[in-house]
C-alpha positions as a printed NumPy array, in Angstrom:
array([[ 52.495,   7.9  , -26.437],
       [ 53.762,  10.592, -24.159],
       [ 53.096,  12.004, -20.734],
       [ 50.845,  15.015, -20.812],
       [ 52.531,  18.171, -19.568],
       [ 51.551,  19.781, -16.284],
       [ 50.851,  16.541, -14.373],
       [ 52.726,  15.27 , -11.342],
       [ 55.391,  12.599, -11.741],
       [ 53.605,  10.282,  -9.277],
       [ 50.419,  10.142, -11.303],
       [ 51.126,  11.174, -14.902],
       [ 48.433,  11.264, -17.532],
       [ 49.286,   9.605, -20.814],
       [ 47.973,  10.717, -24.192],
       [ 48.279,   9.045, -27.572],
       [ 50.386,  10.764, -30.193],
       [ 49.591,   8.591, -33.189],
       [ 46.374,   7.272, -34.609],
       [ 47.29 ,   3.61 , -34.152],
       [ 44.57 ,   1.074, -33.155],
       [ 46.645,  -0.28 , -30.253],
       [ 47.361,   3.174, -28.8  ],
       [ 43.937,   3.715, -27.208],
       [ 43.962,   0.572, -24.994],
       [ 47.608,   1.15 , -24.086],
       [ 46.918,   4.727, -22.991],
       [ 43.87 ,   3.55 , -21.072],
       [ 45.981,   0.958, -19.241],
       [ 48.781,   3.408, -18.44 ],
       [ 46.324,   5.955, -17.025],
       [ 44.394,   3.397, -14.956],
       [ 47.135,   1.013, -13.852],
       [ 46.822,   2.031, -10.156],
       [ 43.18 ,   0.959, -10.245],
       [ 44.151,  -2.283, -11.949],
       [ 46.753,  -2.96 ,  -9.277],
       [ 44.077,  -2.564,  -6.599],
       [ 41.818,  -4.928,  -8.511],
       [ 44.53 ,  -7.552,  -8.949],
       [ 45.937,  -7.216,  -5.433],
       [ 42.721,  -7.985,  -3.555],
       [ 41.051, -11.383,  -3.616],
       [ 37.853,  -9.834,  -2.217],
       [ 37.156,  -7.966,  -5.442],
       [ 35.358, -10.296,  -7.836],
       [ 36.952, -10.612, -11.277],
       [ 33.551, -10.186, -12.901],
       [ 31.21 ,  -7.296, -12.125],
       [ 28.316,  -8.573, -14.243],
       [ 26.242,  -9.39 , -11.152],
       [ 26.661,  -5.858,  -9.798],
       [ 25.98 ,  -4.296, -13.18 ],
       [ 22.81 ,  -6.376, -13.59 ],
       [ 21.699,  -5.346, -10.097],
       [ 22.017,  -1.614, -10.783],
       [ 20.657,  -1.792, -14.332],
       [ 17.075,  -1.784, -13.066],
       [ 17.68 ,   1.375, -11.044],
       [ 19.299,   3.096, -13.998],
       [ 16.482,   2.246, -16.392],
       [ 13.806,   3.142, -13.844],
       [ 15.475,   6.483, -13.194],
       [ 15.679,   7.185, -16.913],
       [ 12.069,   6.247, -17.578],
       [ 10.52 ,   8.051, -14.596],
       [ 10.963,  11.587, -15.817],
       [  8.607,  13.136, -13.276],
       [ 10.217,  11.498, -10.228],
       [ 13.704,  12.995, -10.047],
       [ 14.195,  13.713,  -6.365],
       [ 16.54 ,  12.378,  -3.717],
       [ 13.634,  11.04 ,  -1.638],
       [ 12.178,   9.178,  -4.615],
       [ 15.528,   7.637,  -5.532],
       [ 16.15 ,   6.606,  -1.928],
       [ 12.723,   4.945,  -1.697],
       [ 13.14 ,   3.259,  -5.081],
       [ 16.609,   1.934,  -4.197],
       [ 15.3  ,   0.666,  -0.865],
       [ 12.444,  -1.171,  -2.595],
       [ 14.781,  -2.666,  -5.184],
       [ 17.226,  -3.666,  -2.446],
       [ 14.469,  -5.455,  -0.538],
       [ 13.38 ,  -7.179,  -3.739],
       [ 16.939,  -8.295,  -4.567],
       [ 17.554,  -9.513,  -1.002],
       [ 14.356, -11.547,  -1.005],
       [ 15.106, -13.077,  -4.404],
       [ 18.714, -13.858,  -3.405],
       [ 17.405, -15.762,  -0.368],
       [ 14.917, -17.771,  -2.451],
       [ 11.799, -15.939,  -1.254],
       [  8.985, -14.773,  -3.527],
       [  8.958, -10.973,  -2.961],
       [  5.262, -10.555,  -3.801],
       [  4.091, -13.186,  -1.321],
       [  6.496, -12.027,   1.402],
       [  5.516,  -8.363,   1.049],
       [  1.828,  -9.285,   0.957],
       [  2.107, -11.249,   4.232],
       [  4.296,  -8.563,   5.824],
       [  1.914,  -5.755,   4.81 ],
       [ -1.083,  -7.673,   6.126],
       [  0.656,  -8.305,   9.465],
       [  1.681,  -4.642,   9.759],
       [ -1.845,  -3.454,   8.881],
       [ -3.361,  -5.868,  11.421],
       [ -0.974,  -4.565,  14.095],
       [ -1.748,  -0.915,  13.263],
       [ -5.499,  -1.543,  13.239],
       [ -5.468,  -3.398,  16.56 ],
       [ -3.343,  -0.674,  18.177],
       [ -5.571,   2.1  ,  16.804],
       [ -8.771,   0.402,  17.964],
       [ -7.267,  -0.132,  21.415],
       [ -6.354,   3.548,  21.629],
       [ -9.866,   4.619,  20.578],
       [-11.325,   2.278,  23.201],
       [ -9.063,   3.746,  25.916],
       [ -9.922,   7.338,  24.903],
       [-13.686,   6.932,  24.568],
       [-14.364,   4.064,  26.93 ],
       [-16.483,   2.494,  24.226],
       [-15.562,  -0.432,  22.065],
       [-15.385,   0.708,  18.441],
       [-15.024,  -1.352,  15.309],
       [-13.441,   1.357,  13.165],
       [-11.105,   4.345,  13.309],
       [ -9.241,   6.485,  10.809],
       [ -5.514,   6.531,  10.231],
       [ -4.72 ,  10.199,   9.8  ],
       [ -2.56 ,  11.154,   6.857],
       [  0.083,  13.701,   7.894],
       [ -0.468,  15.962,   4.874],
       [ -4.116,  16.502,   5.895],
       [ -3.288,  17.599,   9.458],
       [ -2.365,  20.924,  10.965],
       [  1.265,  21.194,  12.139],
       [  0.257,  21.185,  15.826],
       [ -1.841,  18.017,  15.363],
       [  1.049,  16.115,  13.75 ],
       [  3.059,  16.165,  16.983],
       [  0.328,  14.735,  19.226],
       [ -1.754,  12.634,  16.859],
       [ -1.646,   8.966,  17.901],
       [ -3.203,   7.758,  14.664],
       [ -0.385,   8.63 ,  12.284],
       [  0.917,   5.541,  10.468],
       [  4.401,   6.01 ,  11.98 ],
       [  2.979,   6.094,  15.523],
       [  0.787,   3.032,  14.984],
       [  3.69 ,   1.035,  13.518],
       [  6.255,   2.074,  16.174],
       [  6.185,  -1.13 ,  18.228],
       [  5.646,  -3.574,  15.369],
       [  7.983,  -6.546,  15.906],
       [ 10.091,  -6.711,  12.757],
       [ 12.365,  -9.493,  14.026],
       [ 10.267, -12.469,  12.807],
       [ 10.148, -10.9  ,   9.346],
       [ 13.907, -10.39 ,   9.262],
       [ 14.432, -13.949,  10.518],
       [ 12.259, -15.248,   7.683],
       [ 14.611, -13.6  ,   5.167],
       [ 17.974, -14.29 ,   6.761],
       [ 17.783, -17.912,   7.807],
       [ 20.822, -19.271,   9.595]])
């Protein structure tokens, strides 16, 4: 083994000079010993990363298999969904049941708020209204439309749902 030329003395890069089976791991250690020192010097770093690797494996496989969905927004949404799923599972909660109850409560809130707004605008009690999808609206309507999903969900109380996940 020898230091590769052109590198600084503080952080030299080692290369193997002979084709000996033990040379590859030795060179790997010599080149990464600063990282190993960090790993060994901190008790907060777990000695086994299997749990982390298992957690990100799903994201990696999903990304690989979803060839038509390679955008930053898609990856952010997918990671958020997987994070919610992992958090729920880690806290002993069935994600399907929790998300079903949460979605129903959010939909009920949005529907009640929308019907109240229609009643205030028209003065007549209605039993239906339409949540407007942003992509079907003109740009000027998006700013003032009260029936966009984001506007209807603005004052939804998320605290009971967070408390149900993170019990003290």
